[in-house]
C-alpha positions as MATLAB code, in Angstrom:
seq = 'XXXXXXXXXXXXXXXXXXXXXXXXXXXXXXXXXXXXXXXXXXXXXXXXXXXXXXXXXXXXXXXXXXXXXXXXXXXXXXXXXXXXXXXXXXXXXXXXXXXXXXXXXXXXXXXXXXXXXXXXXXXXXXXXXXXXXXXXXXXXXXXXXXXXXXXXXXXXXXXXXXXXXXXXXXXXXXXXXXXXXXXXXXXXXXXXXXXXXXXXXXXXXXXXXXXXXXXXXXXXXXXXXXXXXXXXXXXXXXXXXXXXXXXXXXXXXXXXXXXXXXXXXXXXXXXXXXXXXXXXXXXXXXXXXXXXXXXXXXXXXXXXXXXXXXXXXXXXXXXXXXXXXXXXXXXXXXXXXXXXXXXXXXXXXXXXXXXXXXXXXXXXXXXXXXXXXXXXXXXXXXXXXXXXXXXXXXXXXXXXXXXXXXXXXXXXXXXXXXXXXXXXXXXXXXXXXXXXXXXXXXXXXXXXXXXXXXXXXXXXXXXXXXXXXXXXXXXXXXXXXXXXXXXXXXXXXXXXXXXXXXXXXXXXXXXX';
ca = [
     299.996  -96.597  222.286;
     302.593  -94.079  220.998;
     301.762  -91.940  218.018;
     301.200  -88.591  216.304;
     297.839  -87.244  215.159;
     296.839  -87.308  211.499;
     293.792  -87.035  209.292;
     293.347  -90.742  208.555;
     293.295  -91.860  212.174;
     291.166  -89.128  213.852;
     288.278  -91.440  214.755;
     290.652  -93.884  216.239;
     292.234  -91.196  218.435;
     288.792  -90.018  219.588;
     287.988  -93.634  220.517;
     291.148  -93.950  222.536;
     290.105  -90.942  224.593;
     287.284  -93.128  226.007;
     289.388  -96.248  226.471;
     291.735  -97.303  229.409;
     294.602  -97.784  226.928;
     296.636  -94.595  227.043;
     297.607  -92.718  223.888;
     301.031  -91.123  224.238;
     301.320  -88.155  221.896;
     304.844  -87.609  220.446;
     305.998  -85.034  218.021;
     307.257  -87.381  215.360;
     306.129  -90.783  214.203;
     309.757  -91.843  214.016;
     310.140  -91.276  217.707;
     306.807  -92.994  218.393;
     308.000  -96.147  216.585;
     311.329  -96.025  218.456;
     309.304  -95.734  221.701;
     307.165  -98.717  220.793;
     310.291 -100.780  220.021;
     312.023  -99.679  223.274;
     308.913 -100.444  225.380;
     308.868 -103.957  223.953;
     312.614 -104.467  224.556;
     312.279 -103.223  228.197;
     309.099 -104.935  229.238;
     308.913 -107.997  226.969;
     305.293 -106.906  226.187;
     303.843 -105.734  222.877;
     304.698 -102.221  221.876;
     302.103 -100.370  219.759;
     302.524  -97.331  217.492;
     299.853  -95.552  215.493;
     300.421  -93.134  212.622;
     298.761  -91.278  209.811;
     298.726  -92.609  206.299;
     301.241  -91.312  203.664;
     304.081  -89.276  205.185;
     303.155  -90.413  208.704;
     303.554  -94.018  207.717;
     306.870  -93.240  206.014;
     308.321  -91.816  209.166;
     307.683  -95.133  210.992;
     310.338  -96.885  208.964;
     313.344  -96.388  211.270;
     311.566  -97.425  214.408;
     310.067 -100.482  212.789;
     313.429 -101.415  211.304;
     314.906 -101.176  214.799;
     312.239 -103.513  216.168;
     312.737 -105.989  213.324;
     316.529 -105.965  213.675;
     316.369 -106.504  217.468;
     313.450 -108.897  217.591;
     311.021 -106.566  219.477;
     307.267 -107.369  219.213;
     305.484 -104.254  217.837;
     302.121 -103.635  216.314;
     301.909 -100.634  213.924;
     298.483  -99.357  213.010;
     298.240  -96.716  210.369;
     295.459  -94.905  208.587;
     294.996  -95.127  204.837;
     293.082  -93.138  202.186;
     289.423  -94.077  201.793;
     288.942  -97.507  200.275;
     287.657  -96.115  197.015;
     291.020  -94.402  196.455;
     293.255  -97.428  197.033;
     295.644  -97.897  194.129;
     294.936  -94.471  192.696;
     296.989  -91.285  192.511;
     294.935  -89.747  195.356;
     296.760  -87.265  197.653;
     299.031  -89.009  200.175;
     298.262  -92.486  198.850;
     301.050  -95.038  198.796;
     301.069  -98.791  198.823;
     301.948  -99.105  202.537;
     302.529 -102.848  202.291;
     305.303 -102.314  199.780;
     306.653  -99.434  201.814;
     306.743 -101.242  205.125;
     307.196 -104.804  203.910;
     310.939 -104.625  204.261;
     310.721 -103.563  207.937;
     307.980 -105.796  209.227;
     307.300 -109.530  209.565;
     303.864 -108.943  208.015;
     302.091 -105.873  206.570;
     298.457 -106.111  205.668;
     295.679 -103.753  204.565;
     292.248 -104.226  205.978;
     290.013 -105.247  203.078;
     286.754 -105.254  204.983;
     285.828 -104.068  208.496;
     284.387 -107.568  209.116;
     287.846 -109.070  208.644;
     289.349 -107.004  211.542;
     289.086 -109.591  214.382;
     290.656 -112.316  212.325;
     293.349 -110.205  210.782;
     294.242 -108.311  213.972;
     294.519 -111.556  215.876;
     296.768 -113.175  213.241;
     299.060 -110.133  213.272;
     299.281 -110.012  217.053;
     300.058 -113.714  217.155;
     302.869 -113.227  214.627;
     304.394 -110.230  216.488;
     304.394 -112.017  219.862;
     305.471 -115.495  218.778;
     308.041 -114.577  216.182;
     309.286 -111.461  218.011;
     309.126 -108.555  215.575;
     306.969 -105.752  214.131;
     303.702 -106.202  212.206;
     301.672 -103.601  210.473;
     297.941 -103.071  209.672;
     296.685 -100.210  207.567;
     292.960  -99.237  207.787;
     291.213  -97.140  205.196;
     289.779  -93.925  206.587;
     286.139  -94.755  205.775;
     286.303  -98.070  207.806;
     286.893  -96.646  211.244;
     283.276  -95.840  212.149;
     281.665  -98.904  210.463;
     280.090 -101.223  213.072;
     280.916 -104.851  213.176;
     279.523 -107.632  215.338;
     282.361 -109.789  216.631;
     283.142 -111.484  219.951;
     286.236 -110.349  221.879;
     289.330 -112.362  221.013;
     290.424 -114.765  223.814;
     293.847 -114.258  225.352;
     296.567 -116.598  224.204;
     299.205 -116.841  227.090;
     300.524 -120.021  225.519;
     302.262 -117.933  222.964;
     304.801 -117.004  225.610;
     305.731 -120.608  226.368;
     309.420 -121.250  225.876;
     310.776 -124.077  223.790;
     313.599 -126.074  225.364;
     315.977 -128.771  224.052;
     315.455 -132.263  225.441;
     317.484 -133.576  228.358;
     319.673 -135.642  226.086;
     320.823 -132.514  224.296;
     321.669 -130.894  227.600;
     323.749 -133.983  228.570;
     325.689 -133.579  225.278;
     326.172 -129.882  225.851;
     327.581 -130.567  229.342;
     330.034 -133.049  227.874;
     330.974 -130.553  225.177;
     331.781 -127.875  227.774;
     333.676 -130.303  230.114;
     336.164 -131.118  227.338;
     337.260 -127.473  226.846;
     340.760 -126.529  227.981;
     340.528 -122.779  227.391;
     336.845 -121.769  227.459;
     335.270 -118.312  227.009;
     331.677 -117.143  227.559;
     329.974 -114.449  225.472;
     326.833 -113.159  227.147;
     324.279 -111.149  225.242;
     320.886 -109.573  225.925;
     319.227 -112.997  226.124;
     321.264 -113.737  229.271;
     320.303 -110.561  231.143;
     318.308 -112.455  233.754;
     320.926 -115.147  234.171;
     324.022 -113.108  235.313;
     324.338 -115.163  238.510;
     324.248 -118.452  236.544;
     326.745 -117.029  233.974;
     329.299 -116.134  236.681;
     328.784 -119.477  238.478;
     329.413 -121.334  235.190;
     332.471 -119.169  234.574;
     333.900 -120.119  237.939;
     333.117 -123.793  237.479;
     334.760 -123.957  233.976;
     337.481 -121.402  234.604;
     336.129 -119.308  231.688;
     336.598 -115.723  230.808;
     333.377 -113.736  230.374;
     332.882 -111.134  227.694;
     329.581 -109.439  226.792;
     327.736 -107.383  224.143;
     326.668 -103.785  224.853;
     323.159 -104.466  226.357;
     324.872 -106.410  229.191;
     327.217 -103.568  230.186;
     324.836 -102.421  232.995;
     324.306 -105.791  234.679;
     327.668 -107.470  234.422;
     329.580 -106.794  237.663;
     333.224 -106.195  238.331;
     334.561 -109.795  238.664;
     338.056 -111.255  238.177;
     336.898 -113.423  235.215;
     334.895 -110.605  233.498;
     336.997 -109.234  230.681;
     334.349 -106.611  229.617;
     332.787 -106.007  226.277;
     333.464 -106.811  222.617;
     333.017 -104.584  219.630;
     334.521 -101.188  218.644;
     334.205  -99.764  222.158;
     335.166 -102.965  223.774;
     338.173 -104.574  225.403;
     341.428 -105.479  223.673;
     341.878 -108.086  226.321;
     338.623 -109.764  225.233;
     339.903 -109.949  221.583;
     343.226 -111.474  222.768;
     341.587 -114.136  224.881;
     339.198 -115.027  222.013;
     342.221 -115.642  219.870;
     343.686 -118.049  222.418;
     340.543 -119.940  223.503;
     339.531 -123.359  222.233;
     335.813 -123.031  222.721;
     333.125 -120.286  223.090;
     329.806 -120.543  224.883;
     327.523 -117.940  223.292;
     324.538 -117.100  225.523;
     321.672 -115.081  224.141;
     324.018 -113.087  221.842;
     323.577 -112.313  218.175;
     326.363 -109.831  217.753;
     329.902 -110.848  216.745;
     332.537 -108.314  215.539;
     332.974 -108.873  211.775;
     336.729 -108.239  212.178;
     337.183 -111.370  214.225;
     337.376 -114.691  212.340;
     335.041 -117.519  213.226;
     337.205 -120.314  211.900;
     339.316 -120.663  214.965;
     336.480 -121.152  217.437;
     334.321 -124.134  218.402;
     330.962 -122.571  219.407;
     328.188 -123.857  221.644;
     325.244 -121.441  221.335;
     322.300 -121.152  223.682;
     319.299 -119.051  222.837;
     315.522 -118.937  223.410;
     315.032 -118.541  219.608;
     316.472 -121.478  217.544;
     316.988 -119.136  214.561;
     319.444 -117.088  216.641;
     321.778 -119.959  217.400;
     324.034 -119.292  214.430;
     323.539 -115.542  214.174;
     326.726 -113.584  214.504;
     329.085 -116.517  214.634;
     328.023 -120.016  213.383;
     327.357 -122.598  216.060;
     328.864 -126.118  216.145;
     326.304 -127.180  218.773;
     322.983 -125.502  219.772;
     320.775 -125.559  222.817;
     317.370 -123.970  222.797;
     315.781 -122.540  225.957;
     315.722 -119.763  228.571;
     319.215 -118.901  229.611;
     318.556 -118.992  233.318;
     316.772 -122.355  233.254;
     319.191 -124.071  230.922;
     322.325 -122.804  232.710;
     320.999 -124.141  236.039;
     320.655 -127.579  234.473;
     324.135 -127.385  232.934;
     325.666 -126.340  236.222;
     324.211 -129.410  237.916;
     325.661 -131.619  235.136;
     329.141 -130.090  235.463;
     329.854 -130.988  239.089;
     333.411 -132.295  239.446;
     334.674 -130.697  236.271;
     338.278 -129.599  236.820;
     339.429 -126.134  235.847;
     342.704 -125.394  234.131;
     344.709 -123.063  236.422;
     347.014 -121.852  233.718;
     344.039 -120.620  231.701;
     342.385 -119.025  234.688;
     345.558 -117.188  235.411;
     345.720 -115.833  231.850;
     342.129 -114.699  231.980;
     342.556 -112.912  235.337;
     345.777 -111.388  234.243;
     344.278 -109.977  230.992;
     341.184 -108.694  232.770;
     343.243 -106.956  235.519;
     345.620 -105.421  232.994;
     342.691 -104.012  231.009;
     341.211 -102.478  234.151;
     344.552 -100.838  234.992;
     344.842  -99.504  231.467;
     341.407  -97.859  231.668;
     342.323  -96.226  234.971;
     345.544  -94.920  233.524;
     343.695  -93.457  230.558;
     341.389  -91.525  232.834;
     344.252  -90.364  235.063;
     345.951  -88.786  232.027;
     342.836  -87.599  230.328;
     341.953  -83.954  229.830;
     339.045  -82.487  231.856;
     336.756  -82.670  228.756;
     337.421  -86.329  228.018;
     334.103  -88.222  227.376;
     335.325  -91.167  229.425;
     335.332  -89.013  232.532;
     331.653  -88.225  232.075;
     330.767  -91.921  231.546;
     332.562  -92.880  234.778;
     330.571  -90.271  236.674;
     327.350  -91.558  235.263;
     328.434  -95.059  236.244;
     329.137  -94.048  239.844;
     326.258  -91.593  240.410;
     323.351  -93.417  238.789;
     321.157  -95.646  240.774;
     321.507  -99.480  240.427;
     317.908  -99.554  239.172;
     318.415  -96.873  236.503;
     317.610  -97.309  232.900;
     320.035  -96.028  230.306;
     318.760  -95.404  226.830;
     321.757  -94.979  224.504;
     321.603  -93.201  221.198;
     323.885  -93.835  218.325;
     327.312  -92.268  217.916;
     330.726  -91.776  219.420;
     329.379  -91.618  223.044;
     328.207  -95.222  222.777;
     331.807  -96.347  222.324;
     332.919  -94.482  225.385;
     329.961  -95.859  227.319;
     330.964  -99.332  226.359;
     334.563  -98.704  227.356;
     334.135  -96.954  230.737;
     330.725  -97.721  232.189;
     330.860 -100.127  235.143;
     327.395 -101.481  235.771;
     325.699 -102.350  239.029;
     322.433 -103.684  237.701;
     321.323 -100.882  235.318;
     319.225 -101.671  232.294;
     320.713 -100.494  229.011;
     318.547 -100.041  225.998;
     320.082  -99.693  222.548;
     319.271  -99.714  218.864;
     321.346 -102.859  218.557;
     321.387 -103.782  214.859;
     319.666 -100.894  213.063;
     321.480  -98.191  215.021;
     319.214  -95.283  214.137;
     320.197  -91.862  215.408;
     317.583  -90.307  217.696;
     316.522  -93.651  219.158;
     317.181  -92.635  222.753;
     314.627  -89.767  222.852;
     311.597  -91.953  222.133;
     313.200  -94.816  224.123;
     313.672  -92.609  227.137;
     310.001  -91.627  227.143;
     308.888  -95.278  226.804;
     311.237  -96.320  229.615;
     310.023  -93.642  232.003;
     306.371  -94.528  231.329;
     307.117  -98.242  231.808;
     309.236  -97.689  234.934;
     307.655  -94.692  236.614;
     309.754  -94.849  239.681;
     313.056  -95.561  237.918;
     315.779  -93.014  237.229;
     315.895  -92.772  233.381;
     318.807  -91.421  231.429;
     318.786  -90.646  227.669;
     322.453  -90.465  226.585;
     322.661  -88.820  223.250;
     325.049  -86.837  221.006;
     324.386  -83.442  219.620;
     323.775  -84.914  216.201;
     321.150  -87.435  217.365;
     319.420  -84.909  219.637;
     319.064  -82.254  217.025;
     317.418  -84.789  214.643;
     314.445  -85.385  216.985;
     314.712  -82.723  219.676;
     311.013  -82.080  219.509;
     310.570  -85.038  221.827;
     312.136  -83.047  224.661;
     308.860  -81.082  224.458;
     306.937  -84.335  224.605;
     308.782  -85.224  227.821;
     307.843  -81.788  229.262;
     304.208  -82.198  228.335;
     304.126  -85.765  229.850;
     305.846  -84.407  233.031;
     308.549  -87.084  232.804;
     311.693  -86.582  234.907;
     314.038  -88.014  232.229;
     317.781  -86.963  232.523;
     318.999  -86.197  229.046;
     322.850  -86.258  228.995;
     323.822  -84.622  225.666;
     327.416  -85.411  224.838;
     328.180  -82.292  222.825;
     331.374  -82.575  220.812;
     330.103  -80.376  218.001;
     330.534  -83.002  215.325;
     329.533  -86.381  213.999;
     332.627  -87.685  215.675;
     332.594  -91.272  214.492;
     332.285  -90.174  210.915;
     335.006  -87.517  211.362;
     337.359  -90.103  212.787;
     336.589  -92.543  209.948;
     337.207  -89.929  207.242;
     340.440  -88.838  208.908;
     341.677  -92.466  209.197;
     340.916  -93.057  205.508;
     342.824  -89.877  204.468;
     339.612  -88.186  203.335;
     338.883  -84.503  203.678;
     336.378  -84.101  206.470;
     333.312  -82.671  204.840;
     329.846  -82.652  206.349;
     330.785  -83.876  209.834;
     331.100  -80.523  211.733;
     328.056  -79.345  213.668;
     327.283  -75.807  214.741;
     327.279  -75.281  218.507;
     323.727  -74.838  219.685;
     322.730  -73.673  223.207;
     320.758  -76.820  223.875;
     320.472  -75.812  227.575;
     318.548  -72.704  226.527;
     316.410  -74.821  224.111;
     315.468  -77.030  227.053;
     314.500  -74.059  229.185;
     312.418  -72.553  226.298;
     310.600  -75.889  226.079;
     309.683  -75.707  229.740;
     312.300  -78.105  231.094;
     315.498  -77.621  232.919;
     318.715  -77.009  231.030;
     322.327  -76.844  232.146;
     325.572  -76.450  230.141;
     328.450  -78.105  231.975;
     331.908  -79.562  231.599;
     332.473  -83.149  232.673;
     334.081  -82.187  236.034;
     330.814  -80.357  236.903;
     328.544  -83.393  236.144;
     328.927  -85.096  239.512;
     327.611  -82.115  241.452;
     324.719  -81.636  238.934;
     323.572  -85.207  239.294;
     323.555  -84.899  243.080;
     321.112  -81.904  242.700;
     318.665  -83.138  240.053;
     315.623  -80.812  240.053;
     312.213  -81.706  241.291;
     310.432  -84.624  239.693;
     308.017  -83.796  236.887;
     310.423  -81.934  234.719;
     313.007  -83.396  232.295;
     316.551  -82.161  232.762;
     318.891  -81.647  229.830;
     322.589  -81.535  230.542;
     324.450  -80.019  227.645;
     327.821  -81.584  228.395;
     330.729  -80.019  226.635;
     333.076  -82.955  225.774;
     336.151  -83.070  223.617;
     336.088  -84.909  220.283;
     338.594  -87.610  221.376;
     339.388  -90.472  219.052;
     338.899  -93.890  220.557;
     342.244  -95.581  221.266;
     341.069  -98.962  220.100;
     339.244  -97.737  216.993;
     340.352 -100.855  215.116;
     338.341 -103.206  217.204;
];
């Protein structure tokens, strides 16, 4: 359980000290909520965050909004003023159900201690089955009241996956077989099905594009045209304009700049409600991507591929790779793309990358070439500071994995207290701070709109010295020095912060 201490939850914290469930103390409830959301995204299990009433509850909003937007099951437990003060002007009282109602699937206040087993079970059931955050507030005077209730029985059936009937799969196979110029869009829901995605691409002669969470697992392949979105591939956009059908696999993102009218779309997702998210679906299949794709592959034996379309896909993909290499060859030493390529080459295949929000994410999408790495993002909410709590959650969940928190100087300075948390927890997270001394995305947007750039410059801070003062390891480097630094990462048990001095370069494809 991630959280921060506060007056209205002290008995609960004391109880956790005698319980096998670990309480992970973070410096800010916002980071704790981000950590719970990231833990759920990474493991598929329930993330839990606890916080104080009043201001502590308010600081949960960003992390719970992230969990809601990305479908991560999270339970938030907060304290509340004593029951006699509910609805009054008592200090630090607020109607928490109104406050958190917009960022949770359900938010309830415990009306009686005897209701706890029923209410908690209902909330947990909602979080796990519907995939999102729920919230329970508990008045301070209830914590130490004894109740007699049996333990709730486990409900593993909540994890059972729905799947479309065989007749629907037959129709889906026929739908795919008729395409002349197919494309495949793979999202986070297809992460465990990369082998099947590539096999289907080869069978259909389809180009493969992907959303950002897939950048670490999608290999270099002649039919892979790389990502979509602002940091994505122009080749992907061009092929989407030419294709006559799109297979959307576990993806909910679609660039709003691209029209949906020109595409026939077959969507596959484990959640029926996601089938028409992003871009509306003409045909939908419900189920686990790996299992459904295996069945579709068996139904598509003998389907002929269109060589002219395959040649176009391969040509566009190869041309895009050449363009990226040329960009790096002519780039200045401080170009952020150089740093991303080094991270791509020097990280382990089992690494976990926790990306923050900002300009560095676009460069990561553009230049990172994955070999199996997990990439965690704040996909829809895009809250700055996400990667700090996420990195802590990832290292706790994957103790033996190499964990990177890639963050800008803006995001890091918002929640930099969590570097202290990483020190106290003795977590060997590698914080790569892309320091361009600005809110670079906002600066670029203002300049492009002809606006005077106000409020986007950031003072240069010696973040390496901050890291050392906190008890960690801090280095200030230029991108050409990053490779050597990653080869000599200090002893485990201490977080490393690399204050990487990068140039504020505008993305060449900023219109995507």
